[in-house]
C-alpha positions as a Markdown table, in Angstrom:
| # | Residue | x | y | z |
|---|---|---|---|---|
| 1 | Leu | -25.1 | -45.3 | -7.2 |
| 2 | Glu | -21.5 | -46.3 | -6.7 |
| 3 | Lys | -20.6 | -43.0 | -5.1 |
| 4 | Arg | -23.6 | -43.2 | -2.9 |
| 5 | Arg | -22.6 | -46.6 | -1.8 |
| 6 | Gln | -19.2 | -45.4 | -0.9 |
| 7 | Met | -20.7 | -42.6 | 1.1 |
| 8 | Val | -22.9 | -44.9 | 3.1 |
| 9 | Glu | -20.0 | -47.4 | 3.8 |
| 10 | Glu | -17.7 | -44.5 | 4.8 |
| 11 | Lys | -16.4 | -44.9 | 8.4 |
| 12 | Pro | -17.6 | -42.3 | 11.0 |
| 13 | Arg | -15.3 | -39.3 | 11.4 |
| 14 | Asn | -14.4 | -36.9 | 14.2 |
| 15 | Val | -12.8 | -33.5 | 13.5 |
| 16 | Ile | -9.8 | -33.4 | 15.8 |
| 17 | Val | -8.6 | -29.8 | 14.9 |
| 18 | Pro | -11.2 | -27.6 | 13.2 |
| 19 | Leu | -10.1 | -25.3 | 10.4 |
| 20 | Glu | -11.7 | -22.3 | 12.0 |
| 21 | Arg | -9.6 | -21.9 | 15.3 |
| 22 | Lys | -7.1 | -19.7 | 16.9 |
| 23 | Thr | -3.7 | -20.5 | 15.3 |
| 24 | Phe | -1.5 | -18.8 | 18.0 |
| 25 | Ile | -1.1 | -21.5 | 20.7 |
| 26 | Gln | 0.6 | -20.7 | 24.0 |
| 27 | Ala | 1.4 | -23.9 | 25.9 |
| 28 | Thr | 2.9 | -24.4 | 29.3 |
| 29 | Gly | 4.0 | -27.9 | 29.0 |
| 30 | Ala | 2.5 | -28.8 | 32.4 |
| 31 | Ser | 1.7 | -32.2 | 31.2 |
| 32 | Glu | 2.2 | -34.5 | 28.2 |
| 33 | Thr | -1.5 | -34.4 | 27.6 |
| 34 | Glu | -1.6 | -30.7 | 27.2 |
| 35 | Leu | 1.3 | -30.6 | 24.7 |
| 36 | Leu | 0.9 | -33.9 | 22.8 |
| 37 | Gly | -2.7 | -34.9 | 23.1 |
| 38 | Asp | -4.4 | -37.8 | 24.8 |
| 39 | Val | -7.3 | -40.2 | 24.3 |
| 40 | Arg | -10.0 | -39.9 | 27.1 |
| 41 | His | -11.0 | -42.8 | 29.4 |
| 42 | Asp | -14.3 | -44.4 | 28.8 |
| 43 | Pro | -15.6 | -46.0 | 32.0 |
| 44 | Tyr | -17.9 | -48.1 | 29.8 |
| 45 | Gly | -15.1 | -49.6 | 27.9 |
| 46 | Gly | -16.4 | -48.4 | 24.5 |
| 47 | His | -19.7 | -50.3 | 24.8 |
| 48 | Pro | -21.8 | -49.8 | 21.6 |
| 49 | Asp | -24.8 | -48.7 | 23.6 |
| 50 | Leu | -23.4 | -46.9 | 26.7 |
| 51 | Gly | -19.9 | -45.9 | 25.9 |
| 52 | Ser | -18.3 | -43.7 | 23.2 |
| 53 | Gln | -16.3 | -44.8 | 20.3 |
| 54 | Pro | -12.5 | -44.3 | 20.5 |
| 55 | Tyr | -12.4 | -41.7 | 17.7 |
| 56 | Glu | -14.8 | -39.5 | 19.8 |
| 57 | Arg | -12.3 | -39.5 | 22.7 |
| 58 | Val | -9.3 | -38.1 | 20.9 |
| 59 | Val | -8.0 | -35.0 | 22.4 |
| 60 | Pro | -5.4 | -32.9 | 20.3 |
| 61 | Gly | -2.3 | -31.5 | 22.0 |
| 62 | Ala | -0.9 | -28.0 | 21.6 |
| 63 | Ile | 1.4 | -29.1 | 18.8 |
| 64 | His | -1.7 | -30.2 | 16.8 |
| 65 | Glu | -3.7 | -27.2 | 17.6 |
| 66 | Ala | -0.8 | -25.0 | 16.3 |
| 67 | His | -0.8 | -26.7 | 12.9 |
| 68 | Glu | -0.2 | -24.0 | 10.2 |
| 69 | Gly | 0.1 | -21.5 | 13.1 |
| 70 | Val | 2.5 | -20.5 | 15.9 |
| 71 | Leu | 3.4 | -22.6 | 19.0 |
| 72 | Phe | 4.8 | -20.4 | 21.8 |
| 73 | Ile | 6.3 | -21.9 | 25.0 |
| 74 | Asp | 7.7 | -19.6 | 27.7 |
| 75 | Glu | 10.3 | -21.0 | 30.1 |
| 76 | Ile | 11.0 | -23.9 | 27.8 |
| 77 | Val | 13.5 | -25.4 | 30.4 |
| 78 | His | 10.4 | -26.5 | 32.4 |
| 79 | Ile | 9.4 | -29.1 | 29.9 |
| 80 | Ala | 12.8 | -30.7 | 29.7 |
| 81 | Asn | 11.6 | -34.3 | 29.3 |
| 82 | Leu | 9.3 | -33.1 | 26.5 |
| 83 | Gln | 11.7 | -31.2 | 24.3 |
| 84 | Arg | 12.5 | -34.2 | 22.3 |
| 85 | Tyr | 8.9 | -34.7 | 21.3 |
| 86 | Ile | 8.8 | -31.1 | 20.1 |
| 87 | Leu | 11.9 | -31.9 | 18.1 |
| 88 | Ser | 10.3 | -34.9 | 16.6 |
| 89 | Ala | 7.2 | -33.0 | 15.6 |
| 90 | Met | 9.3 | -30.1 | 14.0 |
| 91 | Gln | 11.3 | -32.8 | 12.0 |
| 92 | Asp | 8.4 | -34.9 | 10.9 |
| 93 | Lys | 5.6 | -32.3 | 10.8 |
| 94 | Thr | 3.3 | -34.9 | 12.0 |
| 95 | Phe | 2.8 | -36.5 | 15.6 |
| 96 | Pro | 0.6 | -39.4 | 16.6 |
| 97 | Ile | -2.0 | -39.0 | 19.2 |
| 98 | Ile | -2.1 | -41.9 | 21.8 |
| 99 | Gly | -3.6 | -42.7 | 25.0 |
| 100 | Arg | -1.1 | -41.8 | 27.7 |
| 101 | Asn | -2.5 | -43.3 | 30.8 |
| 102 | Pro | -1.7 | -47.1 | 30.9 |
| 103 | Gln | -4.8 | -47.7 | 33.2 |
| 104 | Ser | -7.1 | -45.9 | 30.8 |
| 105 | Ala | -9.5 | -47.5 | 28.2 |
| 106 | Gly | -7.7 | -45.1 | 25.6 |
| 107 | Ser | -4.3 | -46.6 | 26.2 |
| 108 | Ser | -4.8 | -49.0 | 23.2 |
| 109 | Val | -5.9 | -46.1 | 20.7 |
| 110 | Arg | -3.4 | -44.6 | 18.5 |
| 111 | Val | -4.1 | -41.9 | 15.6 |
| 112 | Glu | -1.3 | -41.8 | 13.2 |
| 113 | Asn | 0.0 | -38.9 | 11.1 |
| 114 | Val | -1.8 | -36.1 | 12.8 |
| 115 | Pro | -0.4 | -32.9 | 11.1 |
| 116 | Cys | 1.5 | -30.4 | 13.3 |
| 117 | Asp | 3.4 | -28.1 | 11.0 |
| 118 | Phe | 4.0 | -24.9 | 13.1 |
| 119 | Ile | 6.3 | -22.1 | 13.7 |
| 120 | Phe | 7.9 | -22.8 | 17.1 |
| 121 | Ile | 8.8 | -19.9 | 19.5 |
| 122 | Gly | 10.5 | -20.7 | 22.8 |
| 123 | Ala | 11.8 | -18.4 | 25.5 |
| 124 | Cys | 14.0 | -18.8 | 28.6 |
| 125 | Asn | 16.5 | -16.9 | 30.7 |
| 126 | Ile | 20.2 | -16.8 | 30.0 |
| 127 | Ile | 21.0 | -19.0 | 32.9 |
| 128 | Asp | 18.8 | -21.6 | 31.5 |
| 129 | Leu | 20.2 | -22.1 | 28.1 |
| 130 | Gln | 22.4 | -25.0 | 29.2 |
| 131 | Tyr | 19.2 | -27.0 | 29.9 |
| 132 | Ile | 17.7 | -26.8 | 26.4 |
| 133 | Leu | 18.3 | -30.1 | 24.4 |
| 134 | Pro | 21.3 | -29.6 | 22.0 |
| 135 | Pro | 19.5 | -31.3 | 19.0 |
| 136 | Leu | 16.6 | -28.8 | 19.5 |
| 137 | Arg | 18.9 | -25.9 | 19.5 |
| 138 | Ser | 20.6 | -27.1 | 16.4 |
| 139 | Arg | 17.3 | -27.5 | 14.6 |
| 140 | Ile | 16.4 | -23.9 | 15.6 |
| 141 | Gln | 19.8 | -22.7 | 14.5 |
| 142 | Gly | 19.5 | -24.5 | 11.2 |
| 143 | Glu | 16.0 | -23.5 | 10.2 |
| 144 | Gly | 15.5 | -20.3 | 12.3 |
| 145 | Tyr | 17.0 | -17.8 | 14.7 |
| 146 | Glu | 18.3 | -17.5 | 18.3 |
| 147 | Ile | 17.7 | -14.0 | 19.5 |
| 148 | Leu | 19.0 | -12.2 | 22.6 |
| 149 | Met | 16.4 | -9.7 | 23.6 |
| 150 | Asn | 17.4 | -6.2 | 24.5 |
| 151 | Thr | 17.1 | -5.2 | 28.0 |
| 152 | Thr | 17.2 | -1.4 | 27.3 |
| 153 | Met | 16.0 | 1.0 | 24.8 |
| 154 | Pro | 17.2 | 4.6 | 23.8 |
| 155 | Asp | 16.0 | 7.3 | 26.0 |
| 156 | Thr | 13.8 | 9.2 | 23.3 |
| 157 | Gln | 10.6 | 11.1 | 23.7 |
| 158 | Glu | 8.8 | 8.2 | 21.7 |
| 159 | Asn | 10.1 | 5.6 | 24.2 |
| 160 | Arg | 9.3 | 7.8 | 27.2 |
| 161 | Ala | 5.7 | 7.9 | 25.9 |
| 162 | Lys | 5.7 | 4.2 | 25.6 |
| 163 | Leu | 6.9 | 3.9 | 29.3 |
| 164 | Ala | 4.0 | 6.2 | 30.2 |
| 165 | Gln | 1.7 | 3.9 | 28.3 |
| 166 | Phe | 3.0 | 1.0 | 30.1 |
| 167 | Val | 2.3 | 2.7 | 33.6 |
| 168 | Ala | -1.2 | 3.3 | 32.4 |
| 169 | Gln | -1.6 | -0.3 | 31.3 |
| 170 | Glu | -0.4 | -1.6 | 34.6 |
| 171 | Ile | -2.8 | 0.5 | 36.5 |
| 172 | Glu | -5.7 | -0.6 | 34.1 |
| 173 | Ile | -4.8 | -4.3 | 34.6 |
| 174 | Asp | -4.5 | -4.0 | 38.4 |
| 175 | Gly | -8.0 | -2.3 | 38.6 |
| 176 | Lys | -7.6 | -1.4 | 42.2 |
| 177 | Ile | -5.2 | 1.4 | 42.3 |
| 178 | Pro | -5.8 | 5.0 | 41.2 |
| 179 | Pro | -4.4 | 6.8 | 38.0 |
| 180 | Ala | -1.0 | 8.4 | 38.2 |
| 181 | Lys | -0.2 | 12.1 | 38.0 |
| 182 | Val | 2.5 | 13.5 | 35.5 |
| 183 | Asp | 5.2 | 13.9 | 38.4 |
| 184 | Ala | 4.6 | 10.2 | 39.3 |
| 185 | Ile | 5.3 | 9.0 | 35.8 |
| 186 | Glu | 8.2 | 11.3 | 35.3 |
| 187 | Leu | 9.8 | 9.7 | 38.4 |
| 188 | Ile | 9.1 | 6.1 | 37.1 |
| 189 | Ile | 10.7 | 7.1 | 33.8 |
| 190 | Glu | 13.7 | 8.5 | 35.8 |
| 191 | Glu | 14.0 | 5.2 | 37.7 |
| 192 | Ala | 13.8 | 3.3 | 34.4 |
| 193 | Arg | 16.7 | 5.4 | 33.3 |
| 194 | Lys | 18.6 | 4.8 | 36.5 |
| 195 | Arg | 18.1 | 1.0 | 36.3 |
| 196 | Ala | 19.4 | 0.9 | 32.8 |
| 197 | Arg | 22.6 | 2.6 | 33.9 |
| 198 | Val | 23.1 | 0.6 | 37.2 |
| 199 | Ile | 22.0 | -2.8 | 36.1 |
| 200 | Asp | 23.0 | -2.8 | 32.3 |
| 201 | Asp | 25.7 | -0.2 | 32.4 |
| 202 | Met | 23.8 | 1.7 | 29.5 |
| 203 | Glu | 23.8 | 5.6 | 29.4 |
| 204 | Asp | 21.1 | 7.4 | 27.9 |
| 205 | Ser | 18.7 | 4.4 | 27.9 |
| 206 | Leu | 15.6 | 3.2 | 29.6 |
| 207 | Thr | 15.2 | -0.2 | 31.1 |
| 208 | Leu | 13.0 | -3.0 | 29.5 |
| 209 | Arg | 12.9 | -4.9 | 32.7 |
| 210 | Leu | 9.3 | -4.1 | 32.9 |
| 211 | Arg | 8.2 | -6.7 | 35.5 |
| 212 | Asp | 10.3 | -5.1 | 38.2 |
| 213 | Leu | 9.2 | -1.6 | 37.2 |
| 214 | Gly | 5.6 | -2.8 | 37.2 |
| 215 | Gly | 6.1 | -3.8 | 40.9 |
| 216 | Val | 7.1 | -0.2 | 41.6 |
| 217 | Val | 3.9 | 1.2 | 39.9 |
| 218 | Arg | 1.7 | -1.3 | 42.0 |
| 219 | Met | 3.5 | -0.6 | 45.3 |
| 220 | Ala | 3.0 | 3.2 | 44.6 |
| 221 | Gly | -0.6 | 2.6 | 43.9 |
| 222 | Asp | -1.1 | 0.5 | 47.2 |
| 223 | Leu | 0.5 | 3.4 | 49.1 |
| 224 | Ala | -1.8 | 5.8 | 47.4 |
| 225 | Val | -4.8 | 3.6 | 48.3 |
| 226 | Met | -3.6 | 3.2 | 52.0 |
| 227 | Glu | -3.4 | 7.0 | 52.3 |
| 228 | Gly | -6.8 | 7.6 | 50.6 |
| 229 | Ser | -5.3 | 9.5 | 47.9 |
| 230 | Glu | -7.2 | 10.0 | 44.6 |
| 231 | Tyr | -4.1 | 9.9 | 42.5 |
| 232 | Ile | -0.7 | 8.3 | 42.6 |
| 233 | Thr | 1.8 | 11.2 | 43.1 |
| 234 | Gly | 5.5 | 11.6 | 43.1 |
| 235 | Lys | 5.8 | 11.0 | 46.8 |
| 236 | His | 4.2 | 7.5 | 46.5 |
| 237 | Val | 6.6 | 6.6 | 43.8 |
| 238 | Glu | 9.6 | 7.8 | 45.8 |
| 239 | Ala | 8.4 | 5.7 | 48.7 |
| 240 | Ala | 7.8 | 2.7 | 46.5 |
| 241 | Ile | 11.2 | 2.9 | 45.0 |
| 242 | Lys | 12.7 | 2.7 | 48.4 |
| 243 | Arg | 10.6 | -0.1 | 49.4 |
| 244 | Ala | 10.4 | -2.4 | 46.2 |
| 245 | Ile | 13.8 | -3.9 | 46.8 |
| 246 | Pro | 14.7 | -7.7 | 46.9 |
| 247 | Val | 14.5 | -9.3 | 50.3 |
| 248 | Glu | 18.2 | -9.9 | 50.3 |
| 249 | Glu | 18.9 | -6.2 | 50.2 |
| 250 | Gln | 16.3 | -5.7 | 52.9 |
| 251 | Ile | 18.2 | -8.2 | 55.1 |
| 252 | Ile | 21.6 | -6.6 | 54.5 |
| 253 | Lys | 20.0 | -3.3 | 55.2 |
| 254 | Lys | 18.6 | -4.4 | 58.5 |
| 255 | Tyr | 21.0 | -6.9 | 59.9 |
| 256 | Lys | 24.3 | -5.9 | 58.0 |
| 257 | Ser | 24.9 | -9.4 | 57.0 |
| 258 | Tyr | 23.0 | -12.6 | 56.1 |
| 259 | Glu | 24.8 | -14.5 | 58.9 |
| 260 | Asn | 23.5 | -11.9 | 61.5 |
| 261 | Ala | 19.9 | -12.3 | 60.3 |
| 262 | Leu | 20.1 | -16.1 | 60.7 |
| 263 | Gln | 21.3 | -15.6 | 64.3 |
| 264 | Lys | 18.5 | -13.1 | 65.0 |
| 265 | Asp | 15.9 | -15.3 | 63.6 |
| 266 | Leu | 16.5 | -18.2 | 66.1 |
| 267 | Thr | 13.7 | -18.7 | 68.5 |
| 268 | Ser | 14.4 | -18.2 | 72.2 |
| 269 | Ser | 14.3 | -22.0 | 72.8 |
| 270 | Gln | 17.0 | -22.6 | 70.1 |
| 271 | His | 19.1 | -19.8 | 71.8 |
| 272 | Ile | 18.9 | -21.5 | 75.1 |
| 273 | Arg | 19.7 | -25.0 | 73.7 |
| 274 | Lys | 22.7 | -23.6 | 71.7 |
| 275 | Ser | 23.9 | -21.8 | 74.9 |
| 276 | Gln | 23.6 | -25.1 | 76.8 |
| 277 | Gly | 25.8 | -27.0 | 74.2 |
| 278 | His | 22.8 | -28.8 | 72.5 |
| 279 | His | 23.2 | -29.5 | 68.9 |
| 280 | Glu | 20.5 | -30.3 | 66.4 |
| 281 | Asn | 20.8 | -34.0 | 65.1 |
| 282 | Ile | 18.6 | -33.3 | 62.1 |
| 283 | Asp | 19.4 | -34.7 | 58.6 |
| 284 | Arg | 19.5 | -31.7 | 56.3 |
| 285 | Ser | 21.0 | -33.5 | 53.3 |
| 286 | Tyr | 17.8 | -33.0 | 51.4 |
| 287 | Met | 18.4 | -29.2 | 51.5 |
């Protein structure tokens, strides 16, 4: 009877993070709510008949959903102001959920000791290393690893087959371009070899800068579609390699210099005003 009485008197509960869930969480850090959780607003102010109770409005963040799993954040420098919260969560292995909007009915709600024991994986570019919070890097170095990813791989038959698989995957993901013939794939592999040599100064290697290589595949596919071809052929890849270059290179190729491009880009009225000695009195300090 005593046990039954305790069960009756037990306070109502709400499962914040279920046991049966996906434990690999990829977060963007677009907002504090997504990463750290929140308490939803109740327009009825928690009225017992119309509103909802505070415990029913608690929303977990990515750090809580990744409990006993993996939290992955790409381009970690984009969450510069939230890095300290990730550090606190990694240190304490718990992090409270609070209402983050001061105008919300959930601003006075706080759930303590919500577990968030996760494996953290963050990624960034080399140029952005300086923007990672030093204590966070120290924690990573002390309890984990900092890894510089390879940008090339050895030029072997196995890796060439993987590049061919990559081309097939890009075509499948796009869904609008035709399949590639063998000669087209061979040219893409040769381009990967060339980029490894030119960009990374690596001989007998294939590039792993696959985002740019994927752009070549898609442009070749678009050229094939425009031509009405049933397949992506070698000539489509050759044309795509010539066209798939950064706009800076296109400017230099067309105008010889960036300054010439700026001069040519002036409108006729701007040319007339400039020839008459008029000068723009525009504040460009914001640029």
